[in-house]
C-alpha positions in Angstrom: 87.4 -70.3 -120.8 90.0 -70.8 -118.0 93.2 -72.5 -118.9 93.7 -76.0 -117.5 97.1 -75.4 -115.8 97.1 -78.7 -114.0 98.4 -80.4 -117.1 101.5 -78.2 -116.8 102.1 -77.7 -113.1 103.4 -80.6 -111.0 104.8 -81.1 -107.5 107.3 -83.9 -106.9 109.4 -84.1 -103.7 112.3 -85.4 -105.8 112.4 -82.3 -108.0 113.3 -78.8 -106.7 112.5 -79.8 -103.2 108.9 -80.4 -104.0 108.1 -76.9 -105.0 105.7 -76.5 -108.0 107.5 -76.9 -111.4 106.6 -77.1 -115.0 105.9 -80.7 -115.9 108.9 -82.5 -117.4 111.3 -79.7 -116.4 113.2 -78.5 -113.3 111.9 -75.0 -114.0 110.1 -73.7 -110.8 106.9 -71.8 -111.1 108.4 -69.1 -108.9 111.2 -68.7 -111.3 108.8 -68.0 -114.2 106.8 -65.7 -112.0 109.9 -63.8 -110.9 110.8 -63.2 -114.5 107.3 -61.9 -115.3 107.6 -59.7 -112.3 110.8 -58.3 -113.6 109.0 -57.4 -116.8 110.1 -60.2 -119.0 107.6 -61.1 -121.8 106.3 -64.6 -122.4 108.3 -64.8 -125.6 111.5 -63.8 -123.8 110.9 -66.4 -121.1 110.5 -69.1 -123.7 113.8 -67.8 -125.3 115.5 -67.9 -121.9 114.1 -71.4 -121.0 113.8 -73.2 -124.4 112.4 -76.3 -122.6 109.3 -74.2 -122.1 106.6 -73.1 -124.6 104.2 -70.2 -124.4 101.4 -72.5 -123.1 103.5 -73.6 -120.2 104.2 -69.9 -119.2 100.6 -69.1 -119.6 99.7 -72.0 -117.3 102.0 -70.6 -114.7 100.0 -67.3 -114.9 96.8 -69.1 -114.6 98.1 -71.2 -111.7 99.1 -68.0 -109.9 95.8 -66.3 -110.6 93.9 -69.4 -109.3 95.9 -69.4 -106.1 95.3 -65.7 -105.7 91.5 -66.2 -105.7 90.2 -65.3 -102.2 86.7 -66.6 -102.5 87.3 -70.0 -104.1 89.9 -72.3 -102.7 91.8 -74.2 -105.4 92.2 -77.9 -104.7 95.6 -78.9 -105.9 96.2 -82.6 -106.9 99.0 -83.0 -104.3 96.8 -81.7 -101.5 94.0 -84.3 -102.0 
């Protein structure tokens, strides 16, 4: 079953210039992805950003995976 990342990922023009962030934080999705790319584990990301939990980090991964889908466009709430 796919994770429902939409409950964790938001886009607000007043927060981080409107880039996607974790709901209720100023932590940008790209920041979490960059840490994952650098080899940081989900557990270490949560330690580095205590405002996050493992579910939020996994939502970022699911969000990135959904955006990477070539065959199925992903409608985002802020694009409708």
